[in-house]
C-alpha positions in Angstrom: 7.5 16.8 -21.2 6.2 14.9 -18.2 6.1 18.1 -16.2 4.0 19.7 -18.9 1.6 16.7 -18.9 1.4 16.9 -15.1 0.5 20.6 -15.3 -2.3 19.8 -17.9 -3.7 17.1 -15.7 -3.7 19.3 -12.7 -5.5 21.9 -14.7 -8.1 19.3 -15.6 -8.5 18.2 -12.0 -8.8 21.9 -10.9 -11.6 22.4 -13.4 -13.4 19.3 -11.9 -12.8 20.7 -8.4 -14.3 24.1 -9.2 -17.3 22.3 -10.8 -17.7 20.2 -7.6 -17.6 23.0 -5.0 -19.9 25.2 -7.0 -22.8 22.7 -6.7 -25.1 23.1 -3.7 -25.9 19.4 -3.8 -23.9 16.4 -5.2 -25.1 12.8 -5.2 -22.9 9.8 -5.4 -22.6 6.1 -4.5 -19.7 5.4 -2.1 -18.1 2.5 -0.2 -17.4 2.8 3.5 -13.7 2.2 3.9 -13.4 2.9 7.7 -15.6 4.0 10.6 -14.1 6.1 13.5 -16.4 6.3 16.6 -16.2 9.8 18.3 -17.8 11.6 21.2 -18.6 15.3 21.6 -20.5 16.9 24.4 -21.6 13.5 25.6 -23.0 12.6 22.2 -21.7 9.7 20.2 -21.2 10.0 16.4 -19.1 8.4 13.7 -16.6 9.7 11.2 -16.8 7.9 7.9 -14.1 7.4 5.4 -15.8 6.9 2.0 -14.5 6.0 -1.4 -16.8 7.5 -4.0 -17.6 5.9 -7.4 -15.6 8.8 -9.0 -12.5 7.6 -7.1 -12.5 10.4 -4.4 -11.8 9.9 -0.7 -14.4 11.7 1.4 -14.6 12.1 5.1 -18.0 12.9 6.7 -19.9 12.4 9.9 -23.1 10.6 10.8 -25.2 9.9 13.8 -26.3 6.5 12.4 -25.1 3.4 14.3 -26.1 0.7 11.8 -23.2 1.1 9.4 -20.4 -1.4 8.7 -17.1 -1.4 7.0 -17.4 -2.2 3.3 -21.0 -1.2 3.0 -22.2 0.7 -0.1 -24.2 3.9 0.5 -25.9 6.5 -1.5 -25.0 9.9 -0.1 -25.9 13.5 -0.7 -22.8 15.8 -0.3 -23.0 19.5 0.5 -19.9 21.0 -1.1 -18.6 24.4 -0.1 -15.6 26.7 -1.0 -14.0 25.7 2.3 -12.9 22.5 0.6 -9.4 23.2 -0.7 -8.0 21.8 -4.0 -5.4 19.6 -2.3 -8.1 18.3 0.0 -10.2 17.5 -3.0 -7.3 15.5 -4.5 -6.3 13.6 -1.4 -9.2 13.4 1.1 -11.7 16.1 1.8 -14.2 16.6 4.6 -17.7 17.3 3.4 -21.0 17.5 5.2 -23.5 15.0 3.9 -26.8 13.2 4.3 -26.8 9.4 3.9 -29.8 8.6 1.8 -29.7 4.8 1.9 -27.6 1.7 2.3 -27.4 -0.1 -1.0 -26.8 -3.8 -1.4 -23.3 -4.6 -2.6 -23.0 -4.9 -6.4 -22.7 -8.6 -7.5 -19.1 -8.4 -8.8 -16.3 -10.9 -8.8 -14.7 -9.0 -5.9 -17.8 -9.2 -3.6 -18.0 -12.9 -4.5 -14.4 -13.4 -3.5 -14.8 -11.4 -0.3 -17.7 -13.7 0.7 -15.7 -16.8 -0.2 -12.8 -15.7 2.0 -15.1 -14.7 4.9 -16.9 -18.1 4.8 -13.6 -19.8 5.5 -13.1 -18.1 8.8 -15.1 -18.1 12.1 -13.2 -15.1 13.4 -14.2 -11.8 11.8 -10.8 -10.3 12.3 -9.1 -13.1 10.4 -11.6 -12.7 7.6 -10.9 -9.0 7.5 -7.1 -9.6 7.6 -7.2 -11.9 4.6 -9.5 -9.7 2.6 -7.1 -6.9 3.3 -4.0 -8.7 2.1 -5.7 -10.3 -0.9 -8.2 -7.6 -2.1 -7.1 -4.4 -0.3 -10.4 -4.4 1.6 -10.6 -2.1 4.7 -9.1 -3.4 7.9 -11.2 -2.7 11.0 -9.8 -0.3 13.6 -9.5 -3.0 16.3 -7.2 -5.0 14.0 -5.2 -2.1 12.7 -3.9 -1.3 16.2 -2.0 -4.6 16.8 -0.8 -4.6 13.2 0.7 -1.1 13.7 2.2 -2.2 17.1 4.0 -5.1 15.4 5.3 -2.8 12.7 3.8 -4.8 9.9 1.3 -2.3 8.4 3.3 -2.4 5.2 2.4 -6.1 4.9 -1.3 -5.4 5.1 -1.3 -2.5 2.6 -0.9 -4.0 -0.8 2.4 -2.9 -2.4 5.3 -4.0 -4.5 6.2 -6.5 -1.8 3.0 -8.4 -2.5 3.3 -8.0 -6.3 6.9 -9.3 -6.1 5.8 -12.4 -4.3 2.9 -13.0 -6.7 5.3 -12.4 -9.7 7.7 -15.0 -8.4 5.1 -17.6 -7.7 3.1 -17.1 -10.9 6.2 -17.0 -13.0 7.6 -20.2 -11.5 4.4 -22.1 -12.0 3.8 -20.9 -15.6 7.4 -21.5 -16.5 7.2 -25.1 -15.3 4.3 -25.6 -17.8 6.0 -23.5 -20.5 9.4 -25.3 -20.6 8.3 -28.7 -22.0 6.2 -27.0 -24.7 9.1 -24.6 -25.5 11.6 -27.4 -25.9 9.3 -29.4 -28.2 7.6 -26.8 -30.3 9.2 -23.3 -30.1 12.8 -23.5 -28.7 13.5 -20.1 -30.4 11.1 -18.3 -28.1 12.2 -16.3 -25.0 10.6 -17.6 -21.8 10.9 -14.3 -20.0 9.1 -12.5 -22.8 6.2 -15.0 -23.2 5.7 -16.1 -19.6 6.3 -12.6 -18.4 3.7 -11.2 -20.7 1.1 -13.6 -19.3 2.1 -12.8 -15.7 1.9 -9.1 -16.3 -1.6 -9.5 -17.8 -2.7 -11.5 -14.7 -1.2 -8.9 -12.3 -2.8 -6.1 -14.3 -6.2 -7.8 -13.8 -5.4 -8.2 -10.1 -4.6 -4.5 -9.9 -8.0 -3.7 -11.3 -9.7 -6.2 -9.1 -8.3 -4.7 -5.9 -9.4 -1.2 -6.8 -6.0 0.1 -7.8 -4.6 1.4 -4.5 -1.8 4.0 -5.0 1.1 1.9 -3.7 0.0 -1.0 -5.9 -0.3 1.3 -9.0 3.3 2.4 -8.4 4.5 -1.1 -7.9 2.8 -2.4 -11.1 4.1 0.4 -13.2 7.6 -0.2 -11.9 7.3 -4.0 -12.4 6.0 -3.5 -16.0 8.7 -1.1 -17.0 11.3 -3.1 -15.1 10.3 -6.2 -17.0 10.6 -4.3 -20.3 14.1 -3.0 -19.3 15.3 -6.5 -18.5 14.2 -7.7 -21.9 16.1 -4.9 -23.5 19.2 -5.5 -21.3 19.0 -2.1 -19.6 20.2 -1.6 -16.0 17.2 -2.1 -13.6 18.4 -0.7 -10.3 18.6 2.9 -11.3 17.6 6.1 -9.5 16.8 7.6 -12.9 14.4 4.8 -13.5 12.7 5.4 -10.1 12.5 9.2 -10.8 11.1 8.6 -14.3 8.4 6.2 -13.0 7.4 8.6 -10.3 7.0 11.4 -12.8 5.0 9.3 -15.2 2.6 8.1 -12.4 2.1 11.7 -11.2 1.4 12.9 -14.7 -1.2 10.1 -15.2 -2.7 10.2 -11.7 -2.3 13.7 -10.2 -4.1 12.7 -6.9 -1.0 10.6 -6.1 0.8 13.9 -5.3 -1.1 14.0 -1.9 -1.1 10.2 -1.3 1.0 9.3 1.8 0.9 5.6 0.8 2.4 6.5 -2.6 5.3 8.5 -1.2 6.1 6.0 1.5 6.1 3.3 -1.2 8.5 5.4 -3.3 10.7 6.0 -0.2 10.8 2.2 0.4 12.1 1.6 -3.1 14.6 4.4 -2.8 16.1 2.8 0.3 16.2 -0.6 -1.3 18.2 0.9 -4.2 20.5 2.6 -1.8 21.1 -0.6 0.2 21.7 -2.5 -3.1 24.1 0.2 -4.3 26.3 0.3 -1.2 26.2 -3.4 -0.5 27.3 -4.6 -4.0 30.4 -6.4 -2.6 28.4 -8.3 0.0 27.3 -11.9 -0.6 23.9 -12.0 -2.3 22.3 -14.2 0.3 23.4 -11.8 3.0 21.9 -8.9 1.1 18.6 -10.7 0.5 18.1 -12.0 4.0 19.8 -9.4 6.2 20.8 -6.2 4.5 17.5 -5.5 2.7 14.9 -6.4 5.4 16.9 -5.0 8.4 18.3 -2.0 6.4 14.9 -1.0 5.0 13.3 -1.3 8.5 16.0 0.9 10.0 16.1 3.5 7.2 12.3 3.9 7.1 11.8 4.4 10.8 12.5 8.2 10.9 10.1 8.7 8.0 7.4 6.5 9.5 7.7 8.2 12.8 7.3 11.6 11.1 3.8 10.5 10.2 2.7 7.7 12.5 3.6 7.9 16.2 2.7 4.4 17.4 5.9 2.9 18.9 6.5 -0.4 20.7 9.5 -2.7 21.1 7.5 -5.4 19.3 8.1 -3.5 16.1 11.7 -4.7 16.2 10.3 -8.0 14.9 9.2 -6.4 11.7 12.2 -7.5 9.6 11.7 -11.1 10.7 8.0 -11.0 10.2 8.5 -9.5 6.7 10.7 -12.5 5.8 8.1 -14.9 7.2 5.4 -13.1 5.1 7.2 -14.2 1.9 6.2 -17.7 2.8 2.9 -16.9 4.5 1.5 -15.0 1.6 1.6 -17.7 -1.2 0.9 -20.4 1.4 -2.3 -18.6 2.6 -3.3 -18.1 -1.1 -3.0 -21.8 -1.7 -4.9 -22.7 1.5 -7.8 -20.4 0.5 -7.9 -21.9 -3.0 -8.3 -25.3 -1.3 -11.0 -24.0 1.0 -8.7 -24.4 4.1 -8.0 -20.7 4.7 -8.5 -20.9 8.5 -5.5 -23.3 9.1 -3.2 -20.4 10.2 -5.8 -18.4 12.1 -4.7 -19.6 15.5 -1.1 -18.7 14.9 -2.0 -15.2 13.6 -4.5 -14.5 16.4 -1.8 -15.4 18.9 0.7 -13.1 17.1 -1.7 -10.2 17.1 -2.4 -10.6 20.8 1.3 -10.0 21.8 1.4 -6.2 21.8 -0.4 -4.7 24.8 0.8 -1.1 25.2 2.4 1.5 22.9 3.8 5.0 23.2 3.7 7.9 20.8 7.0 9.1 19.2 6.7 11.7 16.5 9.6 13.3 14.7 9.1 17.1 14.1 8.6 18.3 10.6 12.0 20.0 10.3 13.7 16.7 11.3 11.8 14.7 8.7 12.6 17.3 6.0 16.3 17.1 6.9 16.2 13.3 6.8 14.6 13.4 3.3 17.2 15.8 2.0 20.0 13.6 3.4 18.4 10.6 1.7 18.5 12.4 -1.7 22.2 13.3 -1.1 22.9 9.6 -0.4 22.1 8.9 -4.0 25.2 10.8 -5.1 27.6 10.5 -2.2 28.6 7.5 -0.1 29.4 9.6 2.9 25.8 10.9 3.0 24.5 7.3 3.0 26.7 6.4 6.0 25.6 9.5 7.8 22.0 8.6 6.9 22.4 5.1 8.2 24.1 6.2 11.3 21.3 8.7 12.1 18.7 6.0 11.5 20.5 3.4 13.6 20.9 6.0 16.4 17.2 6.9 16.2 16.1 3.2 16.3 18.3 2.6 19.3 17.0 5.6 21.1 13.3 4.9 20.4 13.3 1.2 21.0 16.1 0.4 23.4 16.4 3.4 25.7 
C-alpha cells in the first residue's frame, strides 16, 4: 500500500517537474541558504544555494557581491530539459537572474533570529545558535571547524535535538502536572496527557524551523513511538524503522534524494543494532559508552563515503556529543534569560582547536558493501561483529595510523 502511494506521489512530482522545465521563465521568492565563492579565468563569482518558497533547493551563480546568508531574494529562473527529475527533487542547478533583494518577512522566526543575534557580539556564535535552535544556515567559515571536530550532526537538527527537547519539556510539564493529577484527576495517564502537549509543542517547533528532512524523520518516529509506548508495543524494532521510512517517503518523495534523511535513518539503524546486541550490558554503560562510541565508530565508513574531511580531533566526537546533552538545554535557558553569550568564549576556543585536515573518501563499492553488511546485521549476530570489526579497523587506520 505504501509503495503504491509512493508511486502516485512520484507521478505527481514528475508532472510538476515537466511543467517546470517546459516554462521558459519561472519567478519565485527564495532564501539564500549558503554562498560559495568561486573563481574562473581570474574572475570571481558566487554559487548560491537557494530554498524556494515552493520548498525546492536550487543552485545558481551570480556575479553580485552584496549578498548575505539568510537573505530573501526574488529570482527569475531559466529552466531547461537538462535539469533531471532527481535533480529537481533533491537540488537542481538552474541559470537565473536575481531581480531584487527583498526585506525579510516579519515572522516569529525572523524575530527569534534577531533576538538570538542581539545576544552575541561574535557573528559566528550568533550563526551557531541560530543553526542549532532554528536550523538557520551555518556560514562556510564555521562549517569547516565543525566538520573537523566531527560534530556536524550536532548542528544539523535531528532526533538527537528532539530527544533532548522531549526530555526537558516532559520533565518540566510533568512537574506541574503531577500535583493537579493527584488532586483532581488521578485516573488520568500522565504519559498520554503530558506527551500530547509535548508532541504539539514539538510539532510547532518543526514547522518553525522549516521542517528539515532529518527533523521530519525524527518527529515522525517520536510521534509513532509515543503512540506505541501508550499501546504497549515494542519500540526498538527494525520493522518500526522500515515502516516509518516508507511512510515518510510516501508523504515526502523528495526525501528519496536527501543525504541528511538517509544519514539520519542510518544513525537510528545503528542505535537499534547497538541496543539489540548490548541487551545484557548495564544500562548506564549502554547509555554513556556503547551508544555514543558505537554510533561514532559505525557511522564513520558511511560518513567518509560522502564527506572526506578527516582529522584526529574527530575522535572527540562521542565526548562532545555527551556534553551537548547538557549544552543544548543550558544554552536554551541562557538565551531565554537574555544571557546567551555566556558560553561564547568556551565555544570559540573549542572551534579554534582544529587547524589542518586531510581528505579520506571510501570508494562507492566499499560503501555499498558496508550498507549491505549493515542490513545483514539486523538478522545475524555474526554480521554485526564483522561490521563492528570493519568499522573499528577503519577508524584505527584513518585516525591512528
